C-alpha positions in Angstrom: 15.3 -168.4 -142.4 15.3 -166.7 -138.9 14.2 -169.9 -136.9 17.1 -171.7 -138.2 20.3 -171.5 -135.9 22.5 -172.9 -138.5 23.6 -170.8 -141.3 25.1 -173.1 -143.5 28.7 -172.8 -142.0 30.9 -175.6 -140.9 33.9 -176.3 -139.1 36.9 -178.3 -139.9 38.6 -180.5 -137.2 42.4 -180.7 -137.4 44.6 -182.6 -135.4 42.3 -183.3 -132.5 42.8 -187.1 -132.7 45.8 -189.2 -133.3 44.4 -191.0 -136.1 43.5 -187.9 -138.3 47.0 -186.4 -138.6 48.2 -186.2 -142.2 45.4 -188.2 -143.5 42.9 -185.4 -144.4 40.4 -183.1 -142.8 36.8 -183.7 -141.2 34.3 -180.9 -141.6 31.3 -180.7 -139.3 28.4 -178.5 -140.5 26.6 -176.3 -137.9 23.3 -178.2 -138.5 25.0 -181.4 -137.3 26.0 -179.8 -134.0 22.4 -178.3 -133.7 20.8 -181.9 -134.3 23.1 -183.5 -131.6 22.4 -180.8 -129.1 18.7 -180.8 -129.9 18.3 -184.6 -129.6 20.2 -184.6 -126.2 18.1 -181.9 -124.9 14.7 -183.8 -126.0 16.0 -186.9 -124.2 16.5 -185.0 -120.8 13.7 -185.9 -118.4 11.7 -182.9 -117.4 11.8 -181.2 -120.9 8.5 -181.2 -122.4 9.4 -179.5 -125.7 12.3 -177.6 -127.6 11.7 -174.5 -129.3 8.6 -172.1 -129.4 6.4 -170.6 -131.8 6.8 -171.4 -135.5 9.8 -173.7 -135.0 8.0 -175.9 -132.6 5.0 -176.2 -134.7 7.0 -176.8 -137.9 9.1 -179.5 -136.1 5.8 -181.3 -134.9 4.3 -181.2 -138.5 7.5 -182.4 -140.3 7.9 -185.0 -137.7 4.5 -186.4 -138.4 5.1 -186.2 -142.1 8.5 -187.7 -142.4 9.0 -189.5 -139.3 12.1 -187.5 -138.3 10.7 -185.2 -135.7 13.5 -185.6 -133.2 16.3 -184.4 -135.5 14.6 -181.9 -137.9 12.6 -180.0 -135.1 15.6 -180.2 -132.9 17.9 -178.4 -135.5 15.2 -175.7 -136.0 14.9 -174.9 -132.3 18.5 -175.0 -131.4 20.9 -172.2 -132.5 24.6 -172.9 -132.5 27.8 -170.9 -133.2 30.6 -173.2 -134.4 34.4 -172.2 -134.6 37.3 -174.3 -135.4 37.6 -175.9 -131.9 34.6 -174.6 -129.9 30.8 -174.2 -130.0 28.3 -172.1 -128.4 24.7 -173.2 -128.1 21.4 -171.4 -127.5 18.0 -173.1 -126.9 14.4 -172.3 -125.8 12.6 -175.1 -123.6 9.3 -175.8 -122.1 9.6 -177.7 -118.9 7.2 -180.2 -117.2 5.5 -178.7 -114.2 7.0 -179.7 -110.9 10.5 -180.1 -112.4 13.2 -177.8 -110.5 14.3 -175.7 -113.3 17.8 -174.9 -112.0 18.6 -178.7 -111.7 17.0 -179.3 -115.2 19.3 -176.5 -116.6 22.4 -178.3 -115.1 21.3 -181.6 -116.4 20.5 -180.1 -120.0 24.0 -178.6 -120.0 25.8 -181.9 -118.9 23.7 -183.9 -121.4 24.4 -181.6 -124.3 28.2 -181.1 -123.5 28.7 -184.9 -123.2 26.8 -185.6 -126.5 28.4 -182.9 -128.6 32.0 -183.1 -127.2 31.9 -187.0 -127.5 30.5 -186.9 -131.1 32.2 -184.0 -132.6 35.4 -183.2 -130.7 34.4 -179.7 -130.2 34.5 -177.9 -126.9 31.3 -176.6 -125.7 32.0 -173.3 -124.2 28.5 -172.0 -123.6 24.9 -173.3 -123.4 22.2 -170.5 -123.0 18.7 -171.8 -122.0 15.6 -169.8 -122.1 12.7 -171.6 -120.2 9.8 -169.9 -121.9 6.9 -172.0 -120.5 5.8 -174.6 -118.1 3.7 -177.6 -119.3 0.8 -178.5 -117.0 -0.5 -181.9 -117.8 -4.1 -181.5 -119.1 -3.7 -177.9 -120.3 -4.4 -177.3 -124.0 -1.3 -177.2 -126.2 -2.7 -174.0 -127.8 -1.8 -171.4 -125.2 0.0 -169.1 -127.7 -2.0 -166.1 -126.1 0.1 -166.6 -122.9 3.4 -166.9 -124.8 6.0 -164.2 -124.1 5.1 -163.5 -120.4 2.9 -161.0 -118.8 3.2 -157.3 -118.7 2.6 -156.0 -115.2 2.6 -152.5 -116.4 5.6 -151.0 -114.8 8.4 -149.8 -117.0 11.1 -150.7 -114.5 12.3 -154.0 -113.3 11.2 -154.9 -109.7 13.9 -157.6 -109.3 17.6 -158.0 -109.9 
């Protein structure tokens, strides 16, 4: 499924903690890292929603049906790449109007890094954030026609 950032891969931790030497291996699936990151992002003040389009709608529907909206929707909206010792994370977010986006991005990175590194022992090497919309209180949630930005007509970029 294209919206799913986890492709069923997993990572094996080996020797990262004193207690694990010679006593077996621990394997952490990609979807676990995606769920941890997604929950940390949703808990960040100023984030209105995580994911866009189908993954956002599907997460809302499954959350209402199963009561597990925070983790299942989060996994679909967060894409991760997990190696043996490191992970990289990509996420699309909608922010609350009035929130300084550059400060929010720093806060998201700090929260996700703390949560993922603490819970998994993996080093977070990269968190790419795409802010795709601003939520204005009172606006309809169904503004899908505006999704994707506006086209000003010109073929070349006006800014760097």
